[in-house]
Phi, psi and omega in degrees: 000317181297320180297320179296319179294319179299321180295319178297318179299319180295320179294319178297317179297318179298316180296321179297316179299316181296317184282337182264357180294137179305141184232140176238152175294148170247146177275123189219157160286131181231124176244135175231131174216159172218175183258123180292139178067032186302314182300317179295322179295323176296317179297319180293327182293325181054232179256014182289114183301322181293319180289323177296320178298320179297320177298316180297317182297328182296332181250347179244355184303324179300314179297323180293335179299313188214014183097159187293334175236100187276122178263108179246105179053038176090000182249129186274131169260124182254141184227135173225137177225145175214123187053237180260011180266128180233132178239128181232135179221150177218146174299141183292338180281356179289155183267017194244025182297320178297323178293322176301313180297318180298315182293325176295318176297319177303315180297322179297317181294311181302315180296322183297328179299336177259012179077019180256130184249131184255137175229138183195188181207155179232135176221181174233131180176191185277136184205145164252124183212109177221197183290342186256321188219162169213125178196165176141167181303326182294322177293318177302317181293315180298319179295318179299316180296316180298315187277335187244336186246324186296316177062299185268172179287084181205163177244111187263159172265147179302115183289343183280348181243358168032255187293348180301333180287345179080197179291130184261154178290165184289347182269036175249157178222160178229131179208143183044042176078005182240134176263137184212160175293135182237078187274350185268056182219156175301326180299314180295317181294326175295316177301320179299313180297319179299318178298318179296317180295325182295323181265002175079032177299135185293324180234107183272158183290145173261110187303317182296313181294323178296319178296318177299319180296321178297310182298316180298317181295316180293323179295322176300320182288318187284345177266007173277158173298123184227146170286167184302310181299316180296318181296316181300317180295315182289321180297322178303312181289318182300317179296319179297316182293316179299320179293315183298322183259010176054048179294148180283170184299325180298324179283319183295318187277139180209159177265118181286139175248127183270140180297124177086006181269358176081004180259000000 
């Protein structure tokens, strides 16, 4: 009994030392995203194991890619998630900003196949982010951008720091003054396949089939009864995807169903 108490005391002391150690902000790339319509998606999932798994993957998929603390050429990527909120940070001196953007795009595509839409923002700034806590001006800014500026299902870059992000990869787009990851295109899916071939993945993505899966999933969502705000966000993405993959008129056109109209 005494030995057990001593062990507990040591653990408490260790935790106290860790939490009371002086902390300074680090300058980091900070990404914040969440899943639009999360509460409704939980209700729709009910007890269906496959749908519950899709919800889980939307917020834990990043960690499943490479572990909760991804070591890329010596630079740590830190991840925290709560409900549908996900925070990802990397030191700005790391060489992996393009990889960060690619993985965020990857998460958007994977989520879309299950009818889940991701919205977020990326900034650069001061942050404390470890296994216990995450806070700082950069997180506040990323959350503000996601909730007030992104509007549609996209992950935008902070417009106030512009060139600070450096040269951007080709799978980015700009609209209404905002630059964002544009993963729902043949170009991004081709990049994805090249990455898979480079690391020797046994089964590489088929860009055409992946595009068809995206369109089908979005069409299922947009033909559900939707309120005006939800419909506008989804219609924006659906139109972009149909244009990118040159969908025919039969695919592009749909009959809108209004929430509460009984149809």
